[in-house]
C-alpha positions as CSV (number, residue, x, y, z in Angstrom):
1,M,53.2,154.9,112.2
2,S,53.8,152.6,115.2
3,T,50.6,152.0,117.2
4,S,50.9,148.5,118.7
5,H,51.5,148.2,122.5
6,L,52.9,144.7,122.0
7,S,55.6,144.1,124.6
8,H,56.7,140.5,124.6
9,L,55.6,136.9,124.2
10,E,54.8,134.7,127.2
11,C,54.3,131.0,127.8
12,P,51.1,130.3,129.7
13,A,52.5,127.0,130.9
14,C,55.9,127.8,132.3
15,A,55.8,131.7,132.3
16,A,58.9,131.9,130.1
17,T,59.2,135.1,128.1
18,Y,60.4,135.6,124.5
19,D,61.3,138.5,122.3
20,A,58.3,139.4,120.2
21,D,60.4,141.0,117.5
22,V,62.1,137.7,116.5
23,P,60.1,135.0,114.7
24,Q,59.0,132.4,117.3
25,N,57.1,129.2,117.3
26,L,56.4,127.1,120.4
27,C,57.9,127.6,123.9
28,A,60.8,125.3,124.7
29,C,58.4,123.5,127.0
30,G,56.1,122.7,124.0
31,S,53.3,125.2,124.9
32,P,51.9,127.8,122.5
33,L,53.1,131.4,123.2
34,L,50.8,134.3,123.8
35,A,51.3,137.9,122.8
36,R,51.4,140.3,125.7
37,Y,50.8,144.1,125.7
38,D,51.7,147.0,127.8
39,L,48.0,147.5,128.9
40,A,48.8,150.2,131.5
41,A,50.4,152.4,128.8
42,L,47.5,151.6,126.4
43,A,44.9,152.6,128.9
44,A,46.7,155.9,129.6
45,S,47.0,156.8,126.0
46,T,43.7,155.9,124.4
47,S,40.1,154.7,125.0
48,F,37.8,152.1,123.6
49,A,35.6,154.9,122.2
50,A,38.6,156.2,120.3
51,M,39.2,152.8,118.7
52,T,35.6,152.4,117.7
53,A,35.6,155.8,115.9
54,R,37.9,154.4,113.3
55,A,37.1,152.5,110.0
56,P,35.0,149.4,110.6
57,T,37.7,146.7,110.2
58,L,39.5,144.7,112.9
59,W,42.4,147.0,112.5
60,R,40.5,149.7,114.5
61,Y,41.9,147.8,117.5
62,R,45.5,148.2,116.3
63,E,46.9,149.1,119.8
64,L,45.8,145.6,120.9
65,L,47.2,143.9,117.8
66,P,50.8,142.9,117.2
67,V,51.7,144.7,114.0
68,R,54.0,147.6,115.0
69,S,53.8,149.6,111.8
70,D,50.7,150.3,109.7
71,E,52.8,149.9,106.5
72,H,53.0,146.2,107.1
73,V,49.2,145.7,107.4
74,V,47.9,143.2,104.8
75,S,44.1,143.7,104.6
76,L,41.1,142.7,102.5
77,G,38.7,144.7,104.7
78,E,38.2,142.0,107.3
79,G,36.3,142.4,110.5
80,M,33.1,144.0,111.9
81,T,30.8,141.1,110.8
82,P,27.2,141.7,111.9
83,L,25.7,140.6,115.2
84,T,22.2,139.5,113.9
85,P,19.2,138.7,116.1
86,L,17.7,135.3,115.4
87,P,14.2,135.7,116.9
88,R,12.4,132.9,115.1
89,L,15.1,130.4,115.7
90,G,15.4,131.6,119.2
91,E,11.7,131.1,119.8
92,L,12.0,127.5,118.4
93,V,14.9,126.6,120.8
94,G,13.6,128.5,123.8
95,V,16.2,131.3,123.8
96,P,14.5,134.5,122.8
97,R,17.7,136.6,123.2
98,L,19.7,134.6,120.6
99,S,22.0,136.4,118.2
100,M,24.5,135.2,115.7
101,K,27.9,136.8,114.8
102,D,28.1,135.8,111.2
103,E,31.7,135.2,110.1
104,G,30.5,133.8,106.8
105,L,30.4,137.4,105.5
106,I,34.1,138.1,106.0
107,P,36.7,137.9,103.2
108,T,37.3,134.2,102.1
109,G,34.0,133.3,103.7
110,S,35.2,132.2,107.2
111,F,36.6,133.6,110.5
112,K,40.0,132.2,109.4
113,A,40.5,135.5,107.5
114,R,41.0,137.3,110.8
115,G,43.9,135.1,111.8
116,A,45.4,135.1,108.4
117,A,45.2,138.9,108.1
118,V,47.1,139.5,111.4
119,G,49.3,136.4,111.1
120,V,50.5,137.3,107.6
121,S,50.9,141.0,108.4
122,R,53.1,140.2,111.4
123,A,55.1,137.6,109.4
124,R,55.7,140.2,106.8
125,E,56.8,142.7,109.4
126,L,59.3,140.1,110.8
127,G,60.8,139.4,107.3
128,I,59.2,136.0,106.8
129,E,58.6,135.3,103.1
130,R,57.2,131.7,103.1
131,V,54.5,130.3,105.4
132,A,53.5,126.6,105.7
133,M,50.5,125.1,107.3
134,P,48.2,122.1,107.5
135,T,44.5,122.9,107.3
136,N,41.0,121.4,107.2
137,G,40.2,123.8,104.4
138,N,39.2,127.3,105.4
139,A,42.4,128.3,107.1
140,G,44.4,127.3,104.1
141,A,42.1,129.3,101.8
142,A,42.5,132.4,104.0
143,W,46.2,132.2,104.5
144,S,46.7,131.5,100.7
145,A,44.7,134.6,99.9
146,Y,46.5,136.9,102.4
147,A,49.9,135.5,101.5
148,A,49.2,136.3,97.9
149,R,48.2,139.8,98.8
150,A,51.4,140.2,100.7
151,G,53.6,138.9,97.9
152,M,54.5,135.8,100.0
153,R,54.4,132.1,99.2
154,A,52.2,129.6,101.0
155,L,52.6,125.9,101.4
156,V,49.3,124.2,102.3
157,V,48.6,120.5,103.0
158,M,45.0,119.4,103.6
159,P,43.0,116.2,103.9
160,V,41.7,114.9,100.6
161,D,38.2,115.0,102.1
162,A,38.4,118.7,102.9
163,P,35.7,120.9,101.2
164,E,36.4,121.1,97.5
165,I,35.9,124.8,97.3
166,T,38.7,125.5,99.8
167,R,41.0,123.4,97.7
168,R,40.2,125.6,94.7
169,E,40.6,128.8,96.7
170,C,44.2,127.7,97.6
171,A,44.9,126.9,94.0
172,A,43.5,130.2,92.8
173,S,45.7,132.1,95.1
174,G,48.8,130.3,93.9
175,A,49.6,128.3,97.0
176,D,51.8,125.2,96.8
177,L,48.9,122.8,97.6
178,Y,49.1,119.1,98.5
179,L,46.5,116.7,99.7
180,V,46.9,113.8,102.1
181,D,44.8,110.7,102.4
182,G,44.2,111.2,106.1
183,L,43.3,113.8,108.8
184,I,44.7,117.2,109.6
185,G,47.1,115.6,112.1
186,D,48.6,113.7,109.2
187,A,48.8,116.9,107.2
188,G,50.6,118.5,110.1
189,K,53.2,115.9,110.3
190,I,54.0,116.4,106.6
191,V,54.3,120.2,107.1
192,A,56.5,119.8,110.2
193,G,58.8,117.5,108.2
194,E,59.2,119.9,105.4
195,V,59.8,122.9,107.8
196,A,62.4,120.8,109.7
197,R,64.3,120.1,106.5
198,G,65.1,123.8,106.4
199,D,66.0,124.0,102.7
200,G,62.6,125.5,101.6
201,G,62.7,128.4,103.9
202,W,59.2,127.7,105.2
203,F,58.0,129.2,108.5
204,D,55.5,127.0,110.4
205,V,52.2,128.9,110.9
206,S,50.2,125.8,112.0
207,T,47.4,126.4,114.6
208,L,48.9,127.9,117.7
209,K,52.5,127.1,116.6
210,E,53.0,130.8,116.0
211,P,51.4,133.4,118.3
212,Y,49.7,135.9,116.0
213,R,46.9,134.0,114.3
214,L,45.3,134.0,117.8
215,E,45.5,137.8,117.9
216,G,43.4,138.1,114.8
217,K,40.8,135.7,116.1
218,K,40.5,137.6,119.4
219,T,39.0,140.6,117.6
220,M,35.7,138.6,117.5
221,G,35.5,139.2,121.3
222,L,36.4,142.8,120.9
223,E,33.7,143.3,118.3
224,I,31.0,141.5,120.4
225,F,31.8,143.9,123.2
226,E,31.6,146.9,120.9
227,Q,28.4,145.7,119.2
228,L,26.7,145.3,122.5
229,A,27.6,148.8,123.5
230,G,30.3,148.0,126.0
231,R,28.8,144.9,127.6
232,V,28.9,141.2,127.1
233,P,26.3,138.5,126.7
234,D,25.6,135.7,129.2
235,V,26.8,132.9,127.0
236,I,29.0,132.7,123.9
237,V,28.8,129.4,121.9
238,Y,31.7,128.5,119.7
239,P,32.2,125.5,117.4
240,T,35.5,124.2,118.5
241,G,38.2,122.2,116.6
242,G,41.6,123.7,117.0
243,G,40.0,126.2,119.4
244,V,41.9,129.4,118.5
245,G,38.6,131.4,118.3
246,L,37.5,130.3,121.7
247,I,40.9,131.0,123.2
248,G,41.1,134.3,121.4
249,I,37.7,135.5,122.6
250,H,38.7,134.6,126.2
251,K,42.0,136.5,125.8
252,A,40.2,139.6,124.4
253,L,37.8,139.6,127.4
254,G,40.7,139.3,129.8
255,E,42.5,142.2,128.2
256,L,39.3,144.4,128.2
257,R,38.9,143.6,131.9
258,E,42.6,144.4,132.7
259,L,42.2,147.7,130.8
260,G,39.3,148.6,133.1
261,W,36.9,148.7,130.1
262,L,34.9,145.6,131.1
263,D,33.3,145.1,134.5
264,G,31.2,142.3,135.8
265,P,31.1,138.6,135.0
266,L,32.5,137.2,131.8
267,P,30.3,135.3,129.4
268,R,30.1,131.6,129.9
269,L,32.1,130.1,127.0
270,V,30.7,127.0,125.4
271,A,32.8,124.7,123.2
272,A,30.5,123.0,120.7
273,Q,31.9,119.8,119.1
274,A,30.6,116.9,117.0
275,S,30.1,113.6,118.8
276,G,32.4,111.9,116.2
277,C,35.3,114.2,117.3
278,A,34.9,115.5,120.8
279,P,38.2,115.5,122.7
280,I,37.4,118.7,124.6
281,V,34.0,117.5,125.6
282,R,35.5,114.3,126.9
283,A,38.2,116.1,128.8
284,F,35.7,118.6,130.3
285,E,33.4,115.8,131.5
286,R,36.3,114.1,133.2
287,G,37.5,117.3,134.8
288,E,40.9,117.1,133.1
289,R,43.1,120.0,132.0
290,T,44.3,118.5,128.8
291,A,42.8,116.2,126.2
292,E,43.7,112.8,124.8
293,P,43.7,112.3,121.0
294,W,40.3,111.2,119.7
295,P,40.3,107.9,117.8
296,D,38.7,107.5,114.4
297,A,37.6,111.2,114.2
298,H,34.8,111.9,111.8
299,T,32.1,114.5,111.3
300,V,30.4,116.3,108.4
301,A,31.4,119.5,110.2
302,F,34.9,119.2,108.8
303,G,36.3,122.3,110.2
304,I,36.0,121.0,113.8
305,N,37.3,117.5,112.9
306,V,40.5,118.0,115.0
307,A,41.4,114.9,116.9
308,N,44.4,116.2,118.9
309,P,44.2,120.0,119.4
310,L,47.4,121.6,120.5
311,G,45.5,124.2,122.5
312,A,43.4,121.8,124.6
313,T,44.7,123.1,127.9
314,L,44.1,126.7,126.9
315,M,40.5,125.8,125.8
316,L,39.7,124.0,129.0
317,D,41.2,126.8,131.1
318,A,39.0,129.3,129.2
319,I,35.9,127.2,129.8
320,A,36.7,126.8,133.5
321,D,37.6,130.4,134.0
322,T,34.2,131.6,132.7
323,G,32.0,128.8,134.2
324,G,31.4,127.5,130.7
325,C,31.0,124.0,129.4
326,A,31.6,121.7,126.4
327,V,28.9,119.8,124.6
328,A,28.9,117.3,121.7
329,V,26.1,116.9,119.2
330,E,25.4,114.3,116.5
331,D,25.8,115.0,112.8
332,D,22.1,114.5,112.2
333,E,21.3,117.1,114.9
334,L,23.6,119.7,113.4
335,L,22.3,119.1,109.9
336,A,18.8,119.5,111.1
337,A,19.9,122.7,112.8
338,L,21.5,124.0,109.6
339,A,18.2,123.5,107.7
340,E,16.1,125.1,110.5
341,T,18.4,128.2,110.6
342,A,18.1,128.7,106.9
343,R,14.4,128.1,106.8
344,L,13.6,130.3,109.8
345,E,16.2,133.1,109.4
346,G,17.4,133.0,105.8
347,A,20.9,132.3,107.0
348,F,22.8,129.5,105.3
349,I,25.3,128.7,107.9
350,C,28.2,126.3,107.9
351,P,27.9,122.9,109.6
352,E,30.3,124.0,112.3
353,G,28.0,126.9,113.1
354,A,25.1,124.5,113.0
355,A,26.8,122.4,115.7
356,G,26.6,125.5,117.8
357,V,22.8,125.8,117.2
358,A,22.3,122.2,118.1
359,A,24.4,122.7,121.3
360,I,22.2,125.7,122.3
361,R,19.1,123.5,121.9
362,R,20.6,120.8,124.1
363,L,21.8,123.3,126.8
364,R,18.4,125.0,126.9
365,A,16.6,121.7,127.2
366,S,18.9,120.8,130.2
367,G,18.4,124.1,131.8
368,W,22.1,125.1,131.6
369,I,21.0,128.0,129.4
370,G,18.1,129.9,130.9
371,E,15.2,131.4,129.0
372,G,16.3,134.9,129.9
373,D,20.0,134.4,129.0
374,E,21.4,136.5,126.2
375,V,23.3,134.0,123.9
376,V,25.7,134.8,121.1
377,L,26.3,132.0,118.5
378,L,29.4,132.2,116.4
379,N,28.8,131.0,112.8
380,T,32.3,130.5,111.7
381,G,31.8,130.3,107.9
382,A,29.5,130.5,104.9
383,G,27.3,127.5,104.2
384,L,27.9,128.0,100.5
385,K,31.3,126.3,101.1
386,Y,29.5,123.1,102.0
387,P,26.9,122.6,99.3
388,E,26.7,118.9,100.1
389,T,24.9,119.7,103.3
390,V,21.7,120.6,101.4
391,T,19.8,118.4,99.0
392,A,18.3,120.2,96.0
393,D,16.4,118.0,93.6
394,P,13.4,120.0,92.3
395,P,11.1,118.9,89.5
396,V,12.1,119.8,86.0
397,L,9.4,121.4,83.8
398,R,9.3,121.6,80.1
399,P,8.6,125.0,78.4
400,G,4.9,125.7,78.7
401,D,4.2,123.3,81.5
402,A,1.9,124.4,84.4
403,L,3.0,123.9,87.9
404,P,1.8,120.5,89.3
405,R,-1.2,120.6,91.6
406,G,-1.6,118.8,94.9
């Protein structure tokens, strides 16, 4: 059954259009391409209520996704992660209407599963059999798992310092895995070189170098709209490295508005970064529309350690369009926020998500977030993938010992 209203691909930089039914990477001008839909036809043929009556996975929004035939869908049940109130943490930071969309509960333990599900499904539909990518860990784990489920091969190159569990996830799924003694940019150069050789048949699915990972990520925005019963919050805070989630949420909100399903102002989008790698924050503070590479990038929030994001202009445009901002926090701030969130709410979030908590605290203290604002935090992955962020050194008792007093 064909349900997608995908019409074409478009370059947001030069407005060039491309055939969506041919594998595409970047525009000839070097910009990422965006999937476009026949929204008029979609609005005339279905409603958001009809979409939300379907099974609770991201594929309920299939008219707004690029896979033309349901037979090509590769799924592990991804989507519809909970939107959980955080009352005790909210009271602590001065934001009583604070909620968290917890992507740590999705398959493979991170929001990357959304992009992998849609990206792999569309690649399969277009006849692609081998995908290659650099990763800071979680994306490689997700794409390896979904490629395995689709019967495809995956080539993954990640920094040697990426979280150990993500390396093991790639290996378990049978990916061709390589480590590089460097950053994700160095991994990207290795992947690009191998793709350019052409003899391996690899298709480059690096961040924003193909248009369909973004379509999976945008479903976070669609779900927030659904979970708030057809409205949006005042602020959405997103931990930002490559920025596909931030760009995707902005794209989803724009499509909802064009469909006539969303009225009123858009949420202010916040890019939360670590002070050791904050190219978007620096560009935002300078009023620039693109970002310069960040030197000596480093942070414990490894997933946002992206020194030179390809989608910088798209991120900065999304922030500007919504009246949002970008803020950087120190590693000690985000680690403290991680511990507070677990202690107060029982939620062991990832360090990237904790950067968002620390950003909310800063923005509330400055008055940029008001006490009455409804704020949604995106926790992009499970804290269990980062065991080194928590110290556990309890006393060891011998059989028969009593608990120590005092």
